[in-house]
C-alpha positions, 0 to 999 in steps of 0.5 A: 836327342835323349830326354836328359840332353834335351833338358840340359839344353833347355836349362843351359846357356851358350857362350857365342861370342867374346871380346877383351883386352887383357893385361899385355894382350890386345885381343882374345885371340892374342890372349889365348896364344899367350896362355898357350905359349906361357907368356906373362902380360906384366911390365917392369917400368923404368924409373924414368917412365915412373918419374914422368908419370908422377911417381915421387923420388921418395917412392922410387927410393923405397926398397918396398916399391915394386916397379911391376904391374899388368897394364893395358897397352895404350889404354887412353886410346878410344874410337870416339868418333866411331861411337859419335862421342865428342872429344871433350866428352871422351876426354872426361869419360872413364877409360873403363867405360870407353873400352867396355863399349868397344869390347861390347861392339867387338863381342857382338861381332865375334858372335856374328851379330851386327850391333844395333841389328834386330836380335830381340831383347838384348840385355847388358850386365856390366861391372867396373872397378872404382873410378880412379879416373874421376878422383885422380884426373877429372875432379882436380882438373881445370881443363875438365871443368872448362871443356865438359858439362858436369852432367857429362862428367857424371855420365862418363864416370858413374859406374851405374852408367857403364851398362846404360851407355852400351844399351844406348849406343848399341840400341839394346832394349833388354835388362840393363844393369851394373853389378858391384860385388868387388872382385867377383863383380863380372862373374856375378854379372854373367850369373845374372845374365844367365838368370835373365836368359833362362827366365826369358827376360831377354833373348841374348845378353852381354856380360862382363867387366872392366878394370882400367886403373893404370893410365900411366906407368905405375908400381905399388908398395909391398907390405909384409903380410899384405895382399900385394906381391913382393917381386911383381909376380903372382904365384897362385898356390906356390910355396913362394907366393907373396901376394897378387899384382894389380892388373888391368883388363876388359872382358865381355861375353855374349850369351844366349839360351843354348837351344836358341843358339843351336837353332840359330846356327851360332858358334858355341864356344862353351856351355854354361851348365849352371851357376850360383852366387852367395855371400859369406855373411858374418861367419868370418874374421872380418868383412874382407876375409874369405870364408871356407863355408861360403865358398863350399856352399856356392860351389855345391849350389852350382853343381846342383844347378848344373845337375852334374857330379863333381867327379866329372869336372876335369878342371877348375879355374880358381880365383887364385890370388897367390895370397897366404890366406886366400889360396889355402882357404880356396883349395880346402873349399874346393876339396870339401865341395868335391868330396870323395874324388880320387887324389889328383883327379882334377886339375886347377889353374889360375889366370892371375899368374898371366895377367894379374888381378883384374879386380872387377874384371877378374871373373870374366877373364877366368871365364874366357880362359876356361871357355877357350880351354874347353873349346881348344881341348887344352889346359894352359899352364899356371905360370911361376908354379914350382912347388905346392904351398905346404899349407895346401899339401894335404893327403888325398887332395883331389886337385893338382896344379897345372904347372905346364900346359897340357891337352884336355883329358879324354874321358867318357863325359864332355869336357867340363870345368868350374870357374870361381870368383870370390869378392872382397866382402864375401860375394862368391860366384861359381860357374860350371862349363861344358863343351858345346855339342857338335853340330857339323855345318851343312854343305853349301848350296854353291861353291862360290861365295860373296864376302862383303866388308864395310867401314867408316873410312877407307883406312879402316876398310883396308885394315878390315880387308887385311885382317880378314885375309890373314884370318882366311889364310889360316883356315882349312880348305873347307867349302862349308867353313868358307860359306859360313864365313861369308854368311857371317859377314853378310848378316853379322856386320853393321853397314858403313859407307865405304864398302868392298866385296869379293867373290871367291871359291876358296880361301886362297882366292879370297885372300888374293882378292882381298889383297888386290888394290881397288877403288871402294865406292862410298854409299851416300843414301839409299840407292835406287835400282834401275834395271836396263833390258837390252833388245835385239842387236845384242849378241847372245849366242851361248849366254845363259847355259852356265846360269841354267846349269848352276842356278835353280831360280834362273833355270825355273824362270827360263823353263817357265818362259820356254813353256810360255813361248812353245805354243807360238813357235815352230822351232826349238827355242830351248835348243837355241838358248842352251847351245844344243842347236848347231844351225850355222850363222848368228841367231842375233841377226834372225829376228824371229829367233833373236827377240824371243831368245832375248826376252827369255834371257832378260826375264830369267836374269831379272827373276834371279836377281829378284830371288836374291832380293834385288828388285828394281825401283825403275826400269828402262829397256831398249826396243824389245827390252821395254816389253820385258819391263812391261811384263815385270811391271804387270802390264802383260802376264808371262803368257800374254807377253810370250804371245805378243813377243812371238808375234812381233818377232814373226811379223818383223822377220817377214819384213823386207830386208834392211840394215841398221848402223850405229853412228857416233854423232849427235842427233842434230849433227847426224840429221844434217849429214844424212840430208834426208837419207835413211831414218834415225831409228834410235837416239841412244846418247848425246853422241850415239844414234842408230840409222836404219833403212833398206840396202839402197838407202844405207849405201848412201848413208854409209857414203855420207857418213864416211865423207863426214868422218863419222865412226860407225858400226853395223848392227847384227840385224837384217831389218830396218826397225823403228822406221817406215819399213815396219808399217806392213806389219802394224795392222797384224800386230794390232790384231794380236794386241787386241786379244790380250789383257793390258793392266796398269804398271805396278812398277815405274818404267820408261817409254821408248816412244816418249822418253819419259815415264810411261802412263797408265793410259799408254801402257793399257792402250794397244795402240801404244805398243803398235806405235812402239814398233814404228817409233824412234827409240828415245833411249837417251831421253829415258836414261836422262829421266831415270838418272835424276832419281836419287842415287841411281844404280843401273843394272844391265839385266841381259847379255853384254854391256852395251846399254851400260856403256850408253849410260856411262857415256852421258854427261853428269854434273858429278860422278856418273852413276854406277852400272853393273852388268850381270851376264858376260858378253857371248863367247867369253870362254876365258873369263869367270863362269856365268854364276861367278859373274852374276855373284860378282854383280851382286857383290857390286850392287852391295858395294853401291848400297843395295842390300841383297836377301842373303838368306835367299842366296844360300837357298833359304837355309841359314848357315852357321855363324863363325868367329871372324876378325872384328872391326878395326877401330881407329883410336885417338888418345884422350888422357887428362893429365894428373893435376899436381897434388898441390893444386886445389880442385875447382867446382862449378855450376852454370846459373844464368844471371843477367846484368845490364852492359853497354856496347863498346864506344869504339865498336865498328858498325860493320863486320869484317868482310868475308863470305857469309851464310845467312839462314832465314826467311826472305823477309825479316831482320835476317834478310835485312842484315844479309842485304846490308852485308851484300851491299858492303861487298861481302859474298852472302848466300841467303837460304831458308833453314832446312830440317837439319837432317843431312843431305837435304839441308839447303846449305850443304852444297854451299859449304862444299863448293870449295870456297870456305864460309867465314861467318854464319848467321842463323835468324831463328825468329821464325823457326820452331825446329831451331835445335835440329837446324843448329845441330845439322848446321854444326855437323856440316860445318865440322865436316867442311871446316873442322881445321879452322874456327867458324863463328855462328851468330844465332838471332832470336826474338823473346827467347830470354827472360831479361829486364822483366820482358816475358819469354814469348818463344818457349818452343825454341828454348832448346837452342841454348842447350843445343849450342852448349853441347855443340860447342863442346863437341866441335871446339872450332865452332863459336856460338853467339846468341843475340836475342831481340825484343819483338816489335810485333805488327806495329814495328815501323821502318825506322825500327826495322833499320835500327834493329838491322844496324844494331845486329850489324854492330853486334856482329862486328864485336869480336867474341871474348873466347870459345864456347857460347856467348849470350847477348839480349837487347830489350826495348825497341823504337826511337821512343823506347829510350836506350837499348838494353844489352845483357851478359852473363857473369862467370863464377868459380869456387876454389876448394882447398884442404886448409880453408872452406870453399868460398865463392869468388868471381872469375873473369869478368871481375866486378867493380863498384860504380856507374857503368859509364853512360848507362842510366841507373844507380850510381856508386854503391851498386854492383855492375859487371866489368866490360867483358863479353859474357860468363856464367856462374858455375858450381854444383850447388847454389852459392851461399855467398856471392862475394858480398853481392846478391845475384840481382840486377843491380844490387847494393854493394856490401863488399866488392873490392874498389876499382 
């Protein structure tokens, strides 16, 4: 690399990803195909569609009204649930914010970067048009005021929150800002992102803009001499140009320092060599007019920063609005900035002819087009260009308009292009792009690849698989490209519960596998990996040779084992394992050979899995397999393990002949059938045992089993292991064990002798390992122990599937745990190769939530990231309908004001029967209420509140047991983390009961400052706000707060019963409406007089264009006079009408409350009579 090239690398920025929805095109790929094909993204609307959208008849009758525009398809659709945004919040949020958030996620995926992953400091530089949504739909909307908090409206529509929401949702911690410079905003945002990268404020950046203003069909009125086109066509630089056309779109690019991008294997679409931004100042006729001087200066500055000669720029993507004033000034400025070039030596084009003017997103749209043009070495045509505007036709003009698409010119320098964007108001931006340096991808370290996919739902997973299959079907047959695609999926995607993974050696194989029907598992929690090690009795002939040839780690581990065993064997273990030995017979039956061979295979496979990042959380082995587990847990080092296993095998081989039979009977039933004949050597499952004995014993055993009709299978062994027949070898084996060092295990594994976790004392006692040879194998008990681990995933780390079948055969309360086999059974010559089977096992483990070390899988060498299809969002429509223009907007705030009220005289004393979930302590008013409800015939489940964190919540099983919960009572009087409990409860109720309303009553003490009583529980103040947010997020939930005054330690039994009865009566009252209700009672005990009961009142402000805003009471209305039987002031004082609750709502404190001061009670100075 030369010094000049190295310097360019240090000062350049790479475009490594992009995403967008641009007028008429739903993705960047579709956008590029449309540009190449000359497709225009405009829509001509019918009169019916325009009328339905609210366009007046007089507008439609106006000859100057143009029925064309460049809208997005279905801009109201948004993946709110994906981003954990509630329906109400989504509905009031500006679509510009919504679609920009989606595009940022997709852009990061397009760059091969998992959103939310570890990428260093990632900045966000965003731009958006003025919010039409806020002015035209939210502020005038009664529905918006009803469903959303004013803060949600502000956050969802303030342009300043555009970038901030992205950083929050994607967990990005770099600089974050929103740029506003009119039409040049998004290209200025890209410039600022480049500066932030080059000054190392951030390591990666998202930059772009959004302009979404056409939520329904719309047109515009053309004015002669104005900037809008006469016929709905944008014709940059053409003689017939009459202006631009409004367009909608969103575009985002992902940027990184070029040197870092190349080092990290990022796909570089194009390189930003330099950029500049300036302003025209006052040297022009008006603030909205363009300036030749300003444009010339910014182009020259960008060329200087890039350090390239103007003559090497092959193409310029112009601002190109098609206006009578703008086009001539822009082309003259380009010619002056590129002075001295040969006539017609540089091409010019403008994307506005294809997608209209995207306002704040116009600059990034031109940037994306130009980056793709450089990458594909093709310059798309500029639509509707027939003849150059005479005002631009100057002698020696170095620029020529690209009317038709053409290949990029071949020159002696890299392809280079400029991109301009000029804002109304005079902020100009210009970028210089260059083709990325070529970096061939390295050959893969294996021919077979793993392609993992995940999604939030089964439908989205199927869609993702389909997208990937379509993409791979169009890729060339290149092993390196296939490995790059696998790597990108492995490290460049977020993880979701529904998973699929396929193993393939070619793109065609991957396409076929992705299209196959499959049942995809759901990952729920962190898996616990359990290694299963088979012992003697498992056939292994011919197994392992394929992995030895294909996998270096397996080969190294097996060689290490063979070297450790060599001093202790007088025969060739390598020849036996790798298929060189031609000795007749099945080696599985020869104990002296089988045990060392099985140990080596198990050990080498475990080491291979560990090299791929799959480490066991627990282990269990069968007989000899426990020694493998002990070695991997550090009880034996490999040299000592080889000594012990070789001695064990030799001593077992020297025993008298015997036989072993697997029997499909339970242990107790088998013992009855045997009647003392033979020995039960192993209990492998609820109906799976092994009987052993000498030939004479086994003849009797076989006869008795046949008479009992038992299903049996002879095992390929010639000794009666784990019986008294092993005793002649025990002393000699003990002598061997006393020569080795035994250490406490560093990993958990199960003892075959006890059927539970081995202890340090057992593992380090030579006598245990002697007893292990003689004792019955309690494998079934061991499996039962490890099956109690949370989310166990079993891995059979040896030949065959025998142990996995035993695990599956156990009874489970729910679905059986997954079992993954790594090696095929022997003599499976027609199946996939051993390497492919091992990779398929790794894929299965990932499907069940195990995260491999993908870098290790690729030999420790990172591969290149490559653009792949991004997440297939499931979108829902969120569209606030326009309020008729005659309607006056409403403003609101929430200011709690409490009034005394009274219970309805006809209030019931017990709620309607149903199923209740009561959260509370076993003592207290919650328990008292639960007992009363149960006595009244209700089904009541009383549980202590959890932490609100999900699976550990004690109420979760109750909500999912098939019987719907009708009511919930949360007694929060003894919980300091009530907000977390309430949030967790709401989520669980939404997941299980989202199709029907559920009322949640929350019982508190001294939470409200009412009637002069102090707040004694400020730590639970978050409950109120939490419930308000939850009620808006989950509209089917109704929250009802009942705040009692604490009785303290002096409360009597009568007080306790009275509190219980009062709560029961309150629970029986139907709510007045959705949302959150508030009730407070003050006073307690028989001597305290009547109970106080408080509500809030609701107020709204109606604003009219004709009259000043006045405050008027909404429901409930107010009335003069005494409130029935309650003591207090008589006529002449204000009281709320008998309604459940409400609250004042406005943005600023009211200066006039319908003549009444917001106190309790207040003198009436103007309430209407009742």
